[in-house]
N, C-alpha and C positions, 0 to 999 in steps of 0.2 A: 523693575523688569517690565518690558513693554507688553501691553495687552491691546486687543482691538475690541471695542464695545459695540454691540448691535442693539439698536432700539427697535426690536422686533417682538411680536407676540411670542409667548413661550410655546415652543414646539414639543411634541412628544413623538419619539421614534420607538415603536414597540411599546414597552413599558418603561422606557428610560427617557427622562426629560432631556432634551437637547440643551447644551450649554449656551447661555446667552452671552457669556464673556469668554472669548476665545484667545488663548495665549498665542503670541506670534512665534515663540520659539519653544522647542522641546528637544531635550538632549538625552542620549543614551549615557547611563552612568556605569552600568555593569552588565556582564553576561555570565549567567550561572548555568550549571548542568546538574542533572540527576539521571540515574539509570534504574529502571525497574525490571526485575526478572519476570517476564511473561513467558510465552512459549518461545519468544526470542527476547533479546535485550531491547527494551523500549527506552530510547535515549531522548530526554527532554532538554530543550534549551530555553532559558528564560531571559528575556531582554527587559532590563529595568531602566526606567527613565527618571528624570529629576522631578517629575510629577508623581502622582499615585498610580499611574498606568504602568502595568507590566504586560508583556506579550509572551505567549507560550507557543512553541513549535516542537515538532518531533522529527528526529532523523532516523533513517534506516541504519541498522547496526553495522559496525565495522571495527576491526582491531584498531585500538588507539584513538577512537573517535572523540572521546571527551578531551583528550590532549589536543587534538586538532582544533576543537571548538574553543578551548581556552587560549590557544595561540592566536586565534582570530579576534579575540576580545579587544586588544589595543587598536585594531583597525576601526572599531565601532564606537568606542568611548568618545564622547564629545560630539558625535554625529547626530543629525536629525533623523529619527527613525522613520519619518514619513517619506523620506527620499529613497523609496525601496529599490527602484531600478538603478539609481546611481550607486547605492551601497552594494547591490549585487555585482555591478561592474567593478567596483573597488575591490571586493573580495576576490573576484575572478582574476583581476590583474595582479593582485598581491600574491596569489598562489600559482601564477603561471610558471614560475621556475620549478614548481613541483609537478609540472605536466598537467595542468588543470583543464585539459580537454575532456577528461573523463575521470572516473575513479572516486575514491571515498572523500575527496575534497568536496564533491557535490552532495554527498550525504550530509556533511556539516552545513553547507550553504543552504541546502533545501530547508533544514530545520530553522535556520536563522531567518530565512525569507518568510516562512510561515509565521514566525513570531512577530516579525515586523508588520505583516498584514493584520495580526491580532491587535497590535498597538494602534495602528491607524484606524481600524474599525472602532475601537473603544474611544479614541480621541474624537472621531466624527459622530459617534453614537449610531453607527450603522453596522449591520452584519457584513462579513467578508464578501458574501456573494453579491451584495449591492456594489461593493467597490470593484468587483470584477465584471460589472456590466449588467447585473440583474439575473433573474432566474427564468429558466424554461419550465421548471417543475417545482412543486412544493415538497415532494418526497423523492428520495433516491433509492432505486432498487438495489438490493444487495444479493450477491450470490455467496454461498457458504462453501469454503474449502473443506472437503470431507477427508482429505489425506488419502490413506490407503485402507479405509474401512475401520480405522481405529484412531484414537486420539493421538496427536503428535506430542512427543515428549518435549521438554524444554531444552533448547539448544543455545550455546553461548555464541560469542562473536565469531568463532571459527568453526561453528557447526558441530561442536562436540556435545554429546548428551551430558546433562547435569541433573543432580537431584534437587530440583526446585521444590520449595516447601509446599506448594499447592498441588503437586502431582501425586495422584493416588498411587499407592504401591500395589501393583497388579502382577501376580506371579506369572500370568500368562503372557505378559508383554515384556520383551527384552529391549531395553533402551539401546540405541545404536547411534553411532556417528553418521551424519548424513552421507558422507563420502565413503563409508565403510561397505564392505561386502556383506551380503545377506545369506551366506551359505549355511549358517547354522540355524536360521529362522525357518519356521514352517511357512509354506506358501500362503499368501493371502487367498481367501476363498470367496466364491460368489456369495455365499451366505453372509460373510463379513460385510461385503459391499451392500447387499440388499438391506441388512439391518440398519446400517448407517444411513442409507438413503431414506428409509422409512422414518427413522428418528428425526432427521433434519427436515423432511417434508412435514412432519407433524408439528414442528416448531414454526411453520409458516413460510419457509423458504421455497420459492418457486424456481430457483436455479441452483444447481449443485455442481461442484467440480471434484473429480477424483483423480488421484495420482495413478499412473500406469507403471512407473518404475518402482515396483514393490516386489517382495519375495515371490518367486515363481515366474517372474517375467524378465529376469535379467539376462537370459540366454546362457549358454555354456561358459562364456567368459565375460565377467562383469565389466571388463576394462576396455574392450575393443569396439564398443558401440554397435555390435552386431546382434540382431534378433533372429533366432531361428523360428521355424514354423510352430514349434511347440510353445515357445514363449508368446508368440502372436496369438495363438489359439487361446491361451490362458487369459491374456488381456481381454480378448473379445468376450470370453465367458464372464469376466467380472462386470463389464459394462452391460452385457445382456441381462444380467441379474438386476442391475440398477434400472434399466429400461423397463423390464417386466414389472418391477415393483412400483415405479412412479412416473414412467415415461410418458404416460398419456397427457398429463397436465404439468409436467416439470421439465425445464431445460437442463440438459446434461452436457457438461464440458469435461475434457480430459487433459492431463498435463504429462508431458514426457520429460521435462526438466533437462532438455538439451543432451540427453544421454545416448542418442542413437544416430545412425547414419541416414542420409536422405533416402536412399532406395528402400531400406527396410521400413522407414516411417511411411513411405508411400504404400507399401504392401499392407501395413497396419491400417492406414486410413481407409483403404478400399474395403477392408473387412468390417470397418466400423460404420460405413455409409448407411446401412439400413436403420441405424439408430438416430439419424438426423441430428447429429450433435450440434450444440451451440458453437463449440469450437474445439480444435486440437491445439494445445499450447506448447510453445517452445520445442519444436521438433528437432532442431539441430542447434549447435553452439551459437551464441548470440552474435559472434563476429563473422559468421559464415553466410554472407548475403547470397552468394551463388547457390549454396545448398538450400537456403530458405526459399529462394525463387524457384528452384527445381521442385521442391515439395508442393508449393503453392500452385504451380502450373499443371501438376499432374493429378491432383486430387479434387474431390467435390465436397470435402469437409472444410469449413472455414479454418484458416490458420491464424493463430494469435501469437504475438510476441511483443517484447519491448521492455520488460521489467529491468533488464540489465543495461539499458541504453541511457545515454545522458545527453541533455541539451537538444535543441532542435536539430542540430547537425547529425546527431546520432540516429534520428528517425527519417531524415530527409530522403535519403536514397531508397530505403526499403519501401517507403510510402510512394514515392514518385515512380518506382518500378513495379508497383503492385506486387511486391514479394510477400505480402501478407493480406489478410482480410480484416483483422481486428487488431487495434493498437492498444497495448497494455502498459503504458508508462507507470512508474511508481512515483507518487508525489513526494515521497520522503527521500528520494535520491536523484530525480531527474534534473533538478536545478531549481525547483520551486513552482509556485502556482502560475506565475506569468509565463514561464517556459512551457508549462503544460498546456496553457491556453493556445500558445503559438502552434504547438504540435497538433492540438485538436482542430484548430482552424485549417491547417494544411491537410489533415486527414479528411476533414469534411469536404474540402474541394475534390478529393479523390473518392468521395462517398464511402468512407470507412468509419465504422463506429469506434468509440473509445470505451474500454473496460479496464479501469485502473487496477493494477496490482496493488495489494495492500495487506501487510502483515502487522499493522501497527496497533497501538492502544486506541482508546476512544479519541485521544487528542489528534493523532494523525488521521484517524478514520473520519472525524468530523471536518478537518481541514480539507480532506479529499472530497467529502460530501458537498462542501461549499463549491468547489471546482466543478463537480459533476452536475450541479444544478444550473451552471452558467453556460454550458455548451449544448448545442442542438443535437450533436451526434453521440450522446451518452447512451451506453447499453446497460451496464451494471457495474457495481463496485464490489470488490472482494472483501470478505470477512474471514479472517484466518484464525480467530481465537475463541471459537465457540466452546472450547473445553477449558478455558481459563476461568475459574469460578469468580474472580474478583474484577473481571473486565468492566462490567457495568458500574462498579463501585468506584472506579478511578476518577470519575468526574462528578461535579455537582452542577445543577442548573437545568437538567433535562428530565423529563419523565423517564421512568425505568420500566422495562428494559429499553435501551436506546434503539435497538432494532425491533420493530414490531411488525409481525406478519410479513417479514422479508423486506421491510422498507425502513429508512431513516427519515424522519421528519426534519426539515431544515430548521436549525436554530434561528430565532429572530432577534436574539439579544445582540448587543454590539460585539464586533470582533468575531472571535471564534464562537462565542455564545455559551461557553462553559468554563468552569474553573477546575483545576486539578484538585482532587481530594488528597491533600498532602499526608494526612494520617494513614490512609490506605496505601499510598505510594511508598511511604517510608517503611511500612510493614513488609513490603516485598522488594525493597531496594537492594540493589546488588552491593554486596560487601566489598569494601575497598575502593568504591567510587564516591566522590563527593555528592552530597545531597543538597543542592542549591547553596553551597557554602562558598 
């Protein structure tokens, strides 16, 4: 088997000695998957090579996702994992008959692409951020998703509530499907929001995001996207309580989850202007560019969106038309780290910051952190699992907690910089799914 030998002094990258003997070939031999039940399904993809190197990535949840991943394995076996861009194009072309301009194909490809970067980083003895061009910052600012004033229950791949083993049983909280109506639930109260804000601020976070589509704010008909004045007034009272509690030294963002019409969101945004929000997220459905531009042009609150868009093409028009202020791609579904860099560069030309959406485990979160360090126009990275008690325990190789005083320090070890704690992952693995088998 051919090798290339360097007669060079022994180098040290971080704490890892660089290899003096470099193999010319490296081949993928297997692709394996595992799913852990967090507050969402955390789907891991592992790329195994004919050397000791394995790469780990994470995919955004989707129905049938592990079946898609396994169906892509034959396209990768025997390939050189270092040819990341070529393999991305191969996967894209192979799935074009399935309409791969968007959709859950890219959930799978995004996890594979991240795993390939992990392999390459380990092979070179360098962290992923170095491979992406180096860093602008040593620490990545994190904002915490506070939901609706209470912990989010665990949801499956089609957003149904499930009795996850780590969820505390609380008689005051009724688990519900994300898409369900909230008619039987008591309205969220300003005190709920105030307590949640104070608790997360005490943990060191300087940026908080709250949901606005919670009980008491859905309007008289939860299906028609209409907000009446009473619902708007209740939303404003919730955010006023947060601002009164922590607003002097804390950034506050709000999320509408695409549930409302453009004109009513404009009314809401005008009422929220005194709180000088960090942003208002997802005001209208993600495919409604005209509605998004209408909201953006009529309000003085920054508008953020992007988590449901795919590839550079999905962002090109709304960025070029300045139909938003802040771009929020999800690194576990947008198509991968390279695609995200292209989006960030284009957004930077248009003076727009990037605040990645992120509901992942530490694996996906740290991959996103590598990306966030490499772009000039980074704002903050989402953390959506502050109520999952084993989140920090899922990985090995970093000081704990991973997020300290609202920041993630960038890993300096090769590749992703951490390893999955398979004992913990197996403890919370989803039944009926393979665990790296």
